C-alpha positions, -999 to 999 in steps of 0.1 A, spaced: -599 -711 -161 -606 -686 -189 -584 -704 -213 -600 -737 -205 -634 -722 -210 -626 -707 -244 -635 -738 -265 -668 -741 -247 -675 -704 -255 -666 -707 -291 -687 -738 -296 -717 -722 -278 -714 -691 -300 -714 -712 -332 -744 -732 -321 -762 -700 -311 -755 -683 -345 -768 -713 -364 -799 -717 -342 -807 -680 -342 -806 -679 -380 -831 -707 -382 -854 -692 -356 -853 -658 -373 -862 -674 -407 -891 -692 -391 -904 -661 -373 -899 -639 -404 -919 -664 -424 -949 -657 -401 -945 -620 -406 -939 -618 -444 -941 -642 -474 -910 -626 -489 -874 -632 -478 -863 -607 -451 -847 -576 -466 -810 -570 -463 -790 -538 -464 -774 -549 -497 -808 -548 -514 -816 -516 -533 -854 -519 -537 -866 -524 -501 -888 -508 -476 -868 -490 -449 -895 -500 -423 -892 -537 -433 -854 -535 -431 -855 -519 -397 -879 -545 -384 -859 -574 -399 -826 -561 -384 -841 -555 -350 -858 -589 -349 -827 -607 -361 -805 -588 -336 -829 -595 -307 -831 -632 -315 -793 -635 -319 -787 -618 -286 -812 -640 -268 -798 -672 -283 -762 -662 -276 -770 -653 -240 -787 -687 -234 -759 -706 -251 -733 -688 -232 -750 -694 -198 -756 -731 -207 -720 -736 -218 -708 -720 -185 -731 -744 -166 -717 -774 -184 -682 -762 -179 -688 -758 -141 -704 -792 -139 -674 -808 -156 -646 -787 -141 -661 -778 -107 -655 -741 -111 -677 -714 -126 -659 -695 -154 -668 -659 -146 -684 -638 -119 -709 -654 -95 -733 -624 -96 -735 -589 -111 -716 -561 -93 -739 -540 -71 -743 -504 -81 
């Protein structure tokens, strides 16, 4: 089943990456008028860089998790089998 699910996973990841970039740009526009700082920029505020990277990472992780779960739901609907564990392992 894992091999059959791979294309669903890749497509979901690509969609999540594109969507998270757009969401980040929209949210950063509400925070600051300037473009978000990147590590390659020399003249940047370290605080702004940390905030931008943390926000971007959180948005990407959220979007990737949602896309992964939805692609698994779609796969299960089409194939009749859930690709992965049914529930987390108890501690």
